[in-house]
C-alpha positions in Angstrom: 0.5 -1.9 30.9 -1.7 -2.9 27.1 0.5 -5.0 24.7 -0.3 -4.3 21.3 0.7 -6.5 18.4 2.1 -5.2 15.5 0.9 -6.2 11.7 3.1 -5.5 8.3 3.0 -4.1 5.3 4.0 -3.6 2.0 4.2 -0.9 0.0 4.6 0.6 -3.7 6.9 2.5 -5.3 5.6 2.2 -9.0 6.7 3.7 -12.3 5.2 4.5 -15.6 7.0 4.4 -18.6 6.3 8.5 -18.5 8.2 8.3 -15.7 5.7 9.3 -12.8 4.8 7.9 -10.0 2.2 6.1 -8.7 -0.3 8.1 -5.8 -3.9 6.4 -4.1 -6.0 9.4 -3.2 -7.0 8.6 0.6 -10.8 9.0 1.4 -12.4 12.3 2.2 -13.7 10.5 4.6 -10.6 9.0 5.8 -9.6 10.1 9.9 -5.8 10.8 8.6 -4.7 13.4 6.4 -8.2 13.0 4.4 -8.4 13.7 1.0 -4.3 13.4 0.8 -2.2 11.2 -1.6 -0.1 7.7 -0.4 1.8 5.0 -2.2 -0.7 1.4 -2.8 -0.3 -0.4 0.1 -1.5 -3.7 1.7 -1.2 -5.4 5.2 1.2 -8.5 5.1 -0.8 -11.6 6.2 0.5 -14.2 9.4 3.2 -16.2 7.6 2.5 -14.6 4.2 5.9 -14.8 2.7 7.1 -10.8 1.9 7.5 -11.1 -2.1 4.1 -13.3 -2.3 2.5 -10.0 -0.7 4.0 -7.8 -3.3 3.3 -10.2 -6.0 -0.8 -9.9 -5.2 -0.8 -5.9 -4.8 1.1 -5.7 -8.2 -1.3 -6.3 -10.9 -4.0 -4.4 -9.0 -2.2 -0.8 -9.7 0.4 -2.4 -12.8 -1.9 -0.4 -15.6 -1.9 3.3 -14.2 
């Protein structure tokens, strides 16, 4: 039996002042769900605290 490693990830649910939710469009060449919208996400590195991963990802999308 193959053992697959697991990875942790974080997704952000960001609202602007008008109450709109930020969605990121997947690439049209993506193997899964091409062209669809999804919440911003990022992988949590081994040993990285959850709150650090959120703080790193948030500024990237905070100005929508």
